[in-house]
BAFI-3210 file (N, C-alpha, C; in Angstrom, 3 decimals, decimal comma, padded with zeros to 6 digits):
// residues 107
n [1|2|3|4|5|6|7|8|9|10|11|12|13|14|15|16|17|18|19|20|21|22|23|24|25|26|27|28|29|30|31|32|33|34|35|36|37|38|39|40|41|42|43|44|45|46|47|48|49|50|51|52|53|54|55|56|57|58|59|60|61|62|63|64|65|66|67|68|69|70|71|72|73|74|75|76|77|78|79|80|81|82|83|84|85|86|87|88|89|90|91|92|93|94|95|96|97|98|99|100|101|102|103|104|105|106|107]
n.u [046,906|044,708|042,736|042,691|042,221|039,375|038,089|038,411|036,633|034,223|033,927|033,547|030,990|029,290|029,203|027,966|025,561|024,691|023,877|022,105|020,191|019,140|018,500|016,162|014,353|013,831|012,146|010,400|008,914|008,244|006,616|004,669|003,284|002,529|000,943|-000,982|-002,080|-002,861|-004,830|-006,558|-007,260|-006,450|-005,472|-003,422|-001,591|-000,522|000,730|002,505|004,159|005,414|006,699|008,558|009,833|011,312|012,580|013,760|015,532|017,127|018,421|019,491|021,506|022,979|024,050|025,609|027,458|028,695|029,623|031,401|033,391|034,407|035,159|037,256|038,776|039,596|040,930|040,813|038,469|036,913|035,946|033,708|032,297|031,457|029,988|027,688|026,898|026,062|024,023|022,110|021,621|019,698|017,453|016,733|015,452|013,470|012,028|011,459|009,673|007,517|006,659|005,628|003,755|001,975|001,460|-000,054|-002,143|-003,522|-005,268]
n.v [-003,592|-001,581|-003,270|-004,237|-001,869|-001,591|-003,910|-003,071|-001,012|-002,080|-004,024|-002,127|-000,864|-003,056|-003,393|-001,074|-001,375|-003,650|-002,536|-000,407|-002,115|-003,668|-001,670|-000,607|-002,682|-003,031|-000,455|-000,523|-002,808|-002,140|000,403|-000,610|-002,318|-000,218|001,563|-000,222|-000,959|001,698|002,122|-000,321|-000,995|-003,439|-005,631|-007,417|-006,140|-004,307|-006,070|-007,354|-005,048|-004,826|-007,125|-007,043|-004,800|-005,866|-008,030|-006,990|-005,035|-006,751|-008,089|-005,920|-005,014|-007,208|-007,103|-004,647|-004,952|-007,122|-005,812|-003,924|-005,526|-006,650|-004,224|-003,598|-005,782|-005,775|-003,051|-001,393|-001,491|-000,232|002,330|001,960|000,398|001,864|003,791|002,246|001,470|003,680|004,304|002,177|003,007|004,919|003,912|003,901|006,695|006,558|004,090|004,988|006,862|005,626|004,023|005,585|006,768|004,600|003,780|005,940|005,819|003,683|004,417]
n.w [-103,684|-104,154|-104,277|-101,535|-100,149|-101,028|-100,089|-097,234|-097,207|-098,056|-095,720|-093,754|-094,427|-094,448|-091,673|-090,743|-092,449|-091,075|-088,703|-089,118|-090,305|-088,060|-086,559|-088,083|-088,296|-085,607|-084,933|-087,078|-086,170|-083,479|-084,171|-085,658|-083,451|-081,803|-083,253|-084,030|-081,795|-081,052|-083,025|-082,905|-080,306|-079,429|-076,990|-077,611|-079,179|-077,469|-075,938|-077,309|-078,310|-075,641|-075,258|-077,432|-076,445|-074,425|-075,383|-077,695|-076,256|-074,945|-077,234|-078,805|-076,875|-076,664|-079,431|-079,357|-077,587|-078,725|-081,099|-079,716|-078,545|-081,079|-082,435|-080,693|-080,924|-083,469|-084,365|-086,648|-087,388|-085,580|-085,571|-087,415|-086,042|-083,839|-085,040|-086,035|-083,509|-082,412|-084,002|-083,390|-080,734|-081,074|-080,903|-078,166|-077,029|-078,744|-078,041|-075,344|-075,931|-077,410|-075,365|-073,426|-074,703|-075,133|-072,625|-071,566|-073,243|-072,540|-070,320]
ca.u [046,594|043,857|041,633|042,608|041,076|038,143|037,703|038,161|035,211|032,847|033,446|032,887|029,655|028,693|028,668|026,994|024,541|023,964|023,516|020,983|019,048|018,629|017,562|015,166|013,557|013,061|011,760|009,152|008,164|007,638|005,664|003,302|002,799|002,051|-000,251|-001,852|-002,988|-003,964|-006,087|-007,704|-007,260|-006,533|-004,431|-002,459|-000,594|000,319|001,745|003,669|004,884|006,299|007,645|009,468|010,660|011,941|013,595|014,582|016,480|018,252|019,106|020,366|022,500|023,982|024,746|026,200|028,433|029,401|030,260|032,474|034,480|034,935|035,964|038,470|039,757|039,996|040,966|040,756|036,959|036,291|035,038|032,362|031,440|031,107|028,775|026,606|026,257|025,529|022,651|021,507|021,377|018,727|016,123|016,494|014,674|012,293|011,197|010,935|008,557|006,425|006,175|005,119|002,613|001,389|000,947|-000,794|-003,419|-003,976|-006,254]
ca.v [-002,568|-001,020|-004,335|-004,314|-000,757|-001,867|-004,834|-002,447|-000,190|-002,900|-004,581|-001,112|-000,751|-004,192|-003,399|-000,035|-001,775|-004,479|-001,539|000,382|-002,878|-004,040|-000,374|-000,498|-004,027|-002,668|000,526|-000,869|-003,625|-000,961|001,274|-001,493|-002,470|000,917|002,117|-001,508|-000,768|002,841|002,076|-001,218|-001,187|-004,861|-005,930|-008,363|-005,262|-003,882|-007,215|-007,540|-004,133|-004,912|-008,050|-006,263|-004,043|-006,763|-008,980|-006,045|-004,568|-007,833|-008,142|-004,727|-005,012|-008,243|-006,584|-003,489|-005,705|-007,946|-004,839|-003,348|-006,519|-006,746|-003,127|-003,791|-006,987|-005,388|-001,751|-000,755|-001,551|000,483|003,467|001,565|-000,362|002,994|004,398|001,175|001,366|005,227|004,222|001,440|003,886|005,864|003,436|004,200|007,556|006,250|003,238|005,571|007,778|004,781|003,457|006,731|006,938|003,315|003,739|007,054|005,586|002,504|004,997]
ca.w [-102,719|-104,198|-103,752|-099,943|-099,637|-101,311|-098,975|-096,034|-097,464|-098,043|-094,394|-092,983|-095,044|-093,974|-090,277|-090,840|-092,742|-090,014|-087,388|-089,868|-090,531|-086,827|-086,058|-088,977|-087,771|-084,196|-085,258|-087,691|-085,194|-082,548|-084,705|-085,910|-082,269|-081,241|-084,100|-084,020|-080,447|-080,783|-084,064|-082,780|-078,943|-078,878|-076,232|-078,110|-079,977|-076,320|-075,244|-078,243|-077,803|-074,309|-075,659|-078,215|-075,759|-073,558|-076,456|-078,436|-075,467|-074,992|-078,764|-078,997|-075,820|-077,431|-080,637|-079,024|-076,647|-079,868|-081,935|-078,962|-078,667|-082,409|-082,617|-079,782|-081,480|-084,813|-084,210|-087,953|-087,583|-084,315|-086,208|-087,999|-085,159|-082,892|-085,864|-085,911|-081,737|-082,303|-084,827|-082,367|-079,647|-081,453|-080,540|-076,753|-076,963|-079,610|-077,209|-074,351|-076,204|-077,692|-074,064|-072,488|-075,590|-074,998|-071,324|-071,650|-073,929|-071,502|-069,326]
c.u [045,370|042,424|041,593|042,061|039,931|037,582|037,426|036,857|034,034|032,654|032,990|031,377|028,911|028,318|027,923|025,716|023,779|023,279|022,114|019,922|018,453|017,786|016,309|014,010|012,839|012,228|010,327|008,284|007,416|006,627|004,545|002,849|001,869|000,873|-001,181|-002,669|-003,740|-004,892|-006,992|-007,915|-007,226|-005,317|-003,308|-001,194|000,118|001,034|002,623|004,342|005,986|007,211|008,901|010,178|011,864|013,173|014,411|015,808|017,731|019,047|019,992|021,465|023,524|024,854|025,716|027,648|029,319|030,308|031,456|033,626|035,013|035,493|037,254|039,465|040,385|039,871|040,749|039,092|036,376|035,399|033,667|031,738|030,729|029,824|027,589|025,982|025,682|024,075|021,504|020,831|020,092|017,281|015,703|015,423|013,151|011,389|010,746|009,636|007,368|005,893|005,370|003,577|001,534|000,511|-000,075|-002,193|-004,113|-005,406|-007,354]
c.v [-001,985|-001,908|-004,453|-003,260|-001,036|-002,741|-004,230|-001,632|-000,933|-003,572|-003,394|-000,893|-001,923|-003,924|-002,274|-000,616|-002,649|-003,527|-000,832|-000,711|-003,446|-002,730|-000,277|-001,471|-003,410|-001,539|000,238|-001,661|-002,706|-000,298|000,487|-001,805|-001,271|001,457|001,003|-001,278|000,492|002,921|001,114|-001,398|-002,548|-005,084|-006,492|-007,280|-004,773|-005,030|-007,554|-006,501|-004,350|-006,068|-007,728|-005,376|-004,752|-007,338|-008,004|-005,277|-005,706|-007,786|-007,107|-004,715|-006,142|-007,635|-005,606|-004,229|-006,513|-006,852|-004,181|-004,296|-006,625|-005,592|-002,955|-004,811|-006,313|-003,823|-001,109|-000,812|-000,694|001,550|003,091|001,058|000,701|003,502|003,572|001,204|002,783|004,953|003,342|002,268|004,568|005,378|003,518|005,215|007,285|005,264|003,834|006,234|006,875|004,268|004,442|006,757|005,772|003,402|004,852|006,808|004,108|003,033|005,440]
c.w [-102,870|-103,928|-102,067|-099,568|-100,007|-100,371|-097,599|-096,259|-097,412|-096,693|-093,563|-093,254|-094,445|-092,521|-090,084|-091,196|-091,893|-089,153|-087,801|-089,902|-089,146|-086,287|-086,739|-088,434|-086,342|-084,382|-086,127|-086,891|-084,243|-083,066|-085,054|-084,444|-081,718|-082,131|-084,170|-082,907|-080,541|-081,813|-083,576|-081,267|-078,649|-078,203|-076,472|-078,748|-078,498|-075,779|-076,049|-078,248|-076,652|-074,555|-076,414|-077,464|-074,806|-074,366|-077,248|-077,648|-075,373|-076,139|-078,834|-077,911|-076,267|-078,564|-080,342|-078,263|-077,922|-080,629|-081,260|-078,990|-080,358|-082,809|-081,687|-080,330|-082,458|-084,740|-085,642|-088,173|-086,400|-084,811|-086,726|-087,097|-084,064|-083,902|-085,897|-084,455|-081,982|-083,087|-084,041|-081,181|-079,757|-081,025|-078,915|-076,825|-077,637|-078,765|-075,862|-074,716|-076,479|-076,283|-073,500|-073,495|-075,232|-073,637|-070,988|-072,176|-073,438|-070,706|-070,125]
res [x|x|x|x|x|x|x|x|x|x|x|x|x|x|x|x|x|x|x|x|x|x|x|x|x|x|x|x|x|x|x|x|x|x|x|x|x|x|x|x|x|x|x|x|x|x|x|x|x|x|x|x|x|x|x|x|x|x|x|x|x|x|x|x|x|x|x|x|x|x|x|x|x|x|x|x|x|x|x|x|x|x|x|x|x|x|x|x|x|x|x|x|x|x|x|x|x|x|x|x|x|x|x|x|x|x|x]
***
């Protein structure tokens, strides 16, 4: 019985770790693009940032959809999936802020 409980805890931690990792990757790449553009004014950083915005949005939406489906199929994991989705959703206001800063610095 104790082994089953430990497996459930590990599985929940894996889901949260995945959400945190994807959040961190998107945050770091977005920050690199923004800081790179602000310090060097190289258009490549701005283009990279916009490409990250497009592909990152697509990737995050796919992961959120996958987590929702997984959580509804395996009801015991729904809480962990929703927590991971909440972590991923933190990227939205950050992306909006970075986009506003980037667009304002273009002028």
